[in-house]
C-alpha positions as CSV (number, residue, x, y, z in Angstrom):
1,M,93.2,-89.5,231.6
2,K,93.8,-90.7,235.2
3,I,97.1,-91.8,236.6
4,I,96.5,-93.4,240.0
5,E,99.7,-93.3,242.1
6,C,99.9,-96.3,244.4
7,P,102.4,-95.7,247.3
8,R,100.3,-98.1,249.5
9,D,101.0,-100.9,247.1
10,A,104.7,-100.0,247.2
11,W,105.0,-99.6,250.9
12,Q,103.1,-102.8,252.1
13,G,106.0,-105.1,251.2
14,L,108.9,-103.0,252.6
15,P,110.8,-104.7,255.4
16,Q,111.0,-101.6,257.6
17,V,107.9,-99.8,258.9
18,I,107.8,-96.2,257.7
19,P,107.0,-93.7,260.4
20,T,103.5,-92.2,260.2
21,E,104.8,-88.6,259.8
22,V,107.0,-89.7,256.9
23,K,104.1,-91.2,255.1
24,V,102.0,-88.1,255.7
25,E,104.7,-85.8,254.3
26,Y,105.3,-88.1,251.3
27,L,101.6,-88.0,250.4
28,R,101.4,-84.3,251.0
29,R,104.3,-83.7,248.6
30,L,102.6,-85.9,246.0
31,I,99.6,-83.7,246.1
32,E,101.7,-80.6,246.0
33,L,103.5,-82.0,242.9
34,G,100.2,-82.5,241.1
35,F,99.1,-86.0,241.7
36,R,95.3,-86.1,241.9
37,H,94.5,-89.8,242.4
38,I,96.4,-91.7,245.1
39,D,96.0,-95.2,246.4
40,A,97.3,-94.2,249.8
41,V,96.3,-96.6,252.6
42,S,94.7,-99.9,253.4
43,F,92.5,-100.9,256.3
44,V,93.6,-104.5,256.8
45,S,94.9,-106.6,259.7
46,P,98.1,-105.1,261.1
47,K,99.1,-108.7,261.9
48,H,99.3,-109.5,258.2
49,V,100.3,-106.1,256.9
50,P,102.2,-104.3,259.7
51,Q,103.0,-101.4,257.3
52,M,99.4,-100.4,257.2
53,A,98.7,-100.4,260.9
54,D,98.6,-96.6,261.1
55,S,96.2,-95.9,258.2
56,E,93.8,-93.9,260.3
57,A,96.7,-91.8,261.7
58,V,98.1,-91.2,258.3
59,M,94.7,-89.9,257.0
60,K,94.2,-87.8,260.0
61,G,97.7,-86.3,259.6
62,L,97.3,-85.8,255.9
63,C,94.0,-83.9,256.3
64,A,95.6,-81.8,259.0
65,S,98.5,-80.9,256.7
66,L,96.2,-79.5,254.0
67,P,94.4,-76.1,254.1
68,T,91.2,-78.1,254.1
69,C,90.5,-81.8,253.7
70,A,88.5,-80.8,250.6
71,D,91.8,-79.8,249.0
72,S,92.8,-83.5,249.0
73,P,92.7,-85.4,245.7
74,E,90.9,-88.7,245.3
75,I,92.3,-90.9,248.1
76,I,91.8,-94.6,247.8
77,G,91.7,-96.9,250.9
78,I,91.8,-100.6,250.3
79,V,89.6,-102.9,252.4
80,L,89.2,-106.7,252.5
81,N,86.1,-107.0,254.7
82,E,83.3,-105.0,256.3
83,K,85.4,-104.2,259.4
84,G,87.9,-102.6,257.0
85,L,85.1,-100.7,255.4
86,E,83.9,-99.4,258.7
87,R,87.4,-98.1,259.4
88,A,87.8,-96.5,256.0
89,L,84.4,-94.8,256.1
90,A,85.4,-93.3,259.6
91,S,88.7,-91.9,258.3
92,P,88.7,-88.3,257.0
93,G,89.8,-87.8,253.5
94,V,89.2,-91.3,252.1
95,T,87.0,-90.6,249.1
96,T,87.2,-94.0,247.4
97,I,87.0,-97.5,248.7
98,G,89.1,-100.1,246.9
99,Y,88.3,-103.9,247.0
100,P,90.4,-106.6,245.3
101,H,87.9,-109.2,244.0
102,S,89.4,-111.9,241.8
103,V,88.6,-114.5,239.1
104,S,91.0,-116.8,241.0
105,A,89.6,-118.8,243.9
106,T,93.2,-119.6,245.0
107,F,94.2,-116.0,245.1
108,L,91.1,-115.0,247.1
109,R,91.8,-117.6,249.7
110,A,95.4,-116.5,250.0
111,N,94.7,-112.8,250.0
112,A,91.5,-112.5,252.1
113,N,90.7,-116.1,253.2
114,I,87.4,-116.2,251.5
115,S,85.8,-118.1,248.6
116,L,84.6,-116.7,245.2
117,S,81.0,-116.7,246.3
118,E,81.8,-115.0,249.6
119,S,83.8,-112.3,247.7
120,R,80.9,-111.7,245.4
121,S,78.5,-111.3,248.4
122,L,81.0,-108.9,250.1
123,T,81.4,-106.9,246.9
124,E,77.6,-106.4,246.7
125,R,77.5,-105.2,250.3
126,L,80.4,-102.9,249.7
127,Q,78.7,-101.3,246.7
128,K,75.5,-100.7,248.7
129,E,77.3,-99.3,251.8
130,T,79.7,-97.0,249.9
131,Q,76.9,-95.7,247.9
132,A,74.9,-95.0,251.0
133,A,77.9,-93.2,252.5
134,A,78.4,-91.1,249.3
135,R,81.8,-92.7,248.7
136,N,83.1,-94.2,245.5
137,L,84.0,-97.8,245.0
138,V,86.7,-99.3,242.7
139,V,86.9,-103.0,242.3
140,Y,90.1,-104.6,241.2
141,V,89.7,-107.8,239.2
142,S,92.8,-109.7,240.4
143,M,94.4,-112.3,238.1
144,A,92.4,-110.8,235.2
145,F,95.2,-111.7,232.8
146,G,95.8,-115.3,234.0
147,N,97.3,-116.9,237.1
148,P,100.2,-119.1,238.1
149,Y,97.9,-121.7,239.9
150,Q,96.9,-123.8,236.8
151,E,93.3,-122.6,237.3
152,A,91.1,-122.3,234.2
153,W,91.2,-118.8,232.8
154,G,90.0,-116.9,229.7
155,P,88.6,-113.6,228.5
156,D,85.0,-115.0,228.9
157,T,85.7,-115.4,232.6
158,V,86.7,-111.8,233.0
159,Q,83.8,-110.6,230.8
160,E,81.3,-112.5,233.0
161,T,82.8,-110.9,236.1
162,L,82.6,-107.4,234.6
163,G,79.0,-108.0,233.6
164,W,78.1,-109.0,237.1
165,L,79.9,-105.9,238.5
166,R,77.9,-103.7,236.2
167,E,74.7,-105.4,237.3
168,I,75.3,-104.6,241.0
169,G,76.1,-101.0,240.2
170,V,79.9,-100.9,240.3
171,R,81.1,-98.2,237.9
172,T,84.9,-98.2,238.3
173,V,86.8,-101.4,237.6
174,S,90.6,-102.0,237.3
175,L,91.9,-105.1,235.6
176,A,94.8,-106.3,237.6
177,D,97.8,-108.3,236.3
178,T,98.6,-109.4,239.8
179,V,101.8,-111.5,239.1
180,G,103.0,-109.9,235.9
181,N,101.6,-112.7,233.7
182,A,100.4,-110.4,230.9
183,T,102.1,-109.6,227.6
184,P,101.5,-106.4,225.7
185,E,99.3,-108.5,223.3
186,T,97.1,-110.0,226.1
187,V,96.7,-106.6,227.7
188,G,95.6,-104.9,224.5
189,D,93.4,-107.9,223.4
190,L,91.6,-108.2,226.7
191,F,91.0,-104.5,227.2
192,A,89.7,-104.1,223.6
193,A,87.4,-107.1,224.1
194,L,85.8,-105.6,227.2
195,K,85.6,-101.9,226.7
196,D,82.6,-101.8,224.4
197,R,80.7,-104.2,226.7
198,A,81.0,-101.7,229.6
199,T,80.7,-98.2,228.2
200,D,79.1,-97.1,231.5
201,V,82.1,-98.3,233.5
202,E,85.4,-96.5,234.0
203,L,87.7,-99.4,233.1
204,G,91.4,-99.2,234.0
205,V,94.5,-101.4,234.4
206,H,96.7,-102.2,237.4
207,L,99.7,-103.8,235.8
208,H,102.8,-105.4,237.3
209,S,105.8,-105.8,234.9
210,R,109.5,-106.0,234.5
211,H,110.8,-102.6,233.5
212,E,111.9,-103.6,230.1
213,D,108.4,-104.2,228.7
214,A,106.4,-101.8,230.9
215,A,106.1,-99.1,228.2
216,E,104.8,-101.7,225.7
217,K,102.1,-102.8,228.1
218,I,101.0,-99.3,228.8
219,L,100.8,-98.4,225.1
220,A,98.9,-101.6,224.4
221,A,96.3,-100.6,226.9
222,F,96.2,-97.0,225.8
223,E,95.8,-97.9,222.1
224,A,92.9,-100.3,223.1
225,G,91.1,-97.4,224.8
226,C,92.3,-97.4,228.4
227,R,92.4,-94.0,230.1
228,R,92.9,-95.1,233.7
229,F,96.4,-96.4,234.8
230,D,97.6,-97.5,238.2
231,S,101.4,-97.1,238.7
232,V,104.1,-96.6,241.3
233,L,107.1,-94.3,241.4
234,T,110.2,-96.5,241.0
235,G,108.0,-99.5,240.2
236,L,108.3,-100.8,243.7
237,G,105.8,-103.2,245.1
238,G,103.7,-106.2,244.2
239,C,101.2,-108.3,246.0
240,P,102.8,-110.2,248.9
241,F,100.0,-112.8,248.9
242,A,100.2,-113.8,245.2
243,G,102.3,-116.9,246.0
244,D,104.8,-116.2,243.3
245,Q,108.0,-114.2,243.0
246,L,107.0,-110.5,243.3
247,V,107.0,-108.5,240.1
248,G,107.0,-104.8,240.7
249,N,104.3,-102.3,239.7
250,I,104.5,-100.4,236.4
251,P,106.8,-97.4,237.2
252,T,105.1,-94.0,237.0
253,E,108.3,-92.5,235.5
254,I,107.7,-94.8,232.5
255,V,103.9,-94.3,232.4
256,V,103.9,-90.5,232.3
257,P,106.4,-89.9,229.4
258,T,105.1,-92.9,227.5
259,L,101.5,-91.4,227.5
260,A,102.7,-87.9,227.0
261,R,104.4,-88.9,223.8
262,R,101.0,-90.1,222.6
263,G,99.5,-86.7,223.3
264,A,97.7,-87.6,226.5
265,A,96.8,-84.7,228.8
266,L,98.3,-85.4,232.2
267,D,98.1,-83.6,235.6
268,V,101.8,-84.4,236.4
269,S,104.4,-82.4,234.6
270,V,107.8,-83.9,233.6
271,A,109.5,-81.5,236.1
272,S,107.2,-82.6,238.9
273,L,107.7,-86.2,238.0
274,D,111.5,-85.9,238.4
275,H,111.0,-84.4,241.9
276,A,108.6,-87.1,242.8
277,T,110.8,-89.9,241.5
278,T,113.8,-88.6,243.5
279,M,111.6,-88.5,246.6
280,A,110.4,-92.1,246.1
281,Q,114.0,-93.3,245.5
282,E,115.1,-91.8,248.7
283,M,112.3,-93.4,250.7
284,C,112.9,-96.8,249.0
285,S,116.7,-96.7,249.8
286,K,116.0,-95.9,253.4
287,Y,113.2,-98.4,254.2
288,A,113.7,-101.2,251.8
289,R,116.9,-102.5,253.5
């Protein structure tokens, strides 16, 4: 069972820029509290995402704050192009490269200013280059549960995309509900339809949701066989380029107890979760206004 904590997703939309040293201390405390998989930084244009302008400095500071950089958990750095990949590979402590592909041409144009075919070509290059650099690659399939753009969508579209990703060697894929379109039923149905077609792929979910039905969506994915969940303490965040009203991430403080009640073995204890949630709430109240 993997819980991927995603402060990067939460921070990128905050109106105030968080100081580098505050980000470093926050990430260090997450590690101390038991979080072993963290989506921490992105290597994108500071013009478009000013909050992520200091990603190299954050990673340098985080590694310096640990006894050895090897003590760090899995750290995911998001990239949108090869320049971002170069920056990520040059940053100490980034173990996994994350790339948001999509089944939506409209979203790809808004998020990365590329076409579907260009995104596929980029994904293939990222797979080869991360493998050569002995790093991992996780590909997020954005708009996997539908889109608000009136574009054609269906499980067959996602299935074809997953098959292509397997063919090029990608072994970690996260199905992303980018705008909170999914219902518990569509989450469970899509995951169940895909999991047996990709037994050699670690298949996860990155869900956005209103708080009131977050637990139902998590349980639907879990019962369908999902064992990899992205979430964010306090549920803050959402994609600023989705072209729709932001729907926050699934809150970690809902995910952990929900899965624990199903008997899932988790790295983060309830006591640690309480400390981490308080820490996240304090940061949100300071930099979200």
